[in-house]
C-alpha positions, 0 to 999 in steps of 0.5 A, a space after each residue: 105410241 102406234 097410231 096405226 088400225 090393226 085387224 081387230 083388237 087382239 091384234 091392237 092389243 098386242 102391237 101395243 103390248 110390245 110398243 109397251 114392253 120396247 120403251 122405258 114406261 115402268 112395268 104395268 100389271 096385265 089390268 094397267 096395261 089393259 087399261 092403258 091400251 083403252 085410254 090409247 084406243 079411245 084418244 085414236 078414236 077421239 083424233 080419228 073423228 076429229 081429223 074426219 071433220 077437219 077433213 070434211 070442212 076442208 073439202 068444203 073450203 071451210 078451213 084455212 092455211 094453219 099460220 105457224 108464227 100465230 100458232 107459236 105465239 099462242 103456245 109462248 102466250 099460254 106457256 108464259 100464263 102458266 108460268 113455264 
């Protein structure tokens, strides 16, 4: 879904509905659409909060570059533990 912030909630909801209509998601009731929109907005806010924290830490020199090999190894270990 779109992660761009819009001018107001109505514009955001309209953009959400437009994407929902063109996706292969089954048709939702109006109530379900509103609920899905609220969930997506909460996820977006949480992502932005965590991203702001990461940016501040990076500016303070408290972060390090991501080692892709280590990251992939950890993902493979988790997948193996879950039996996938």
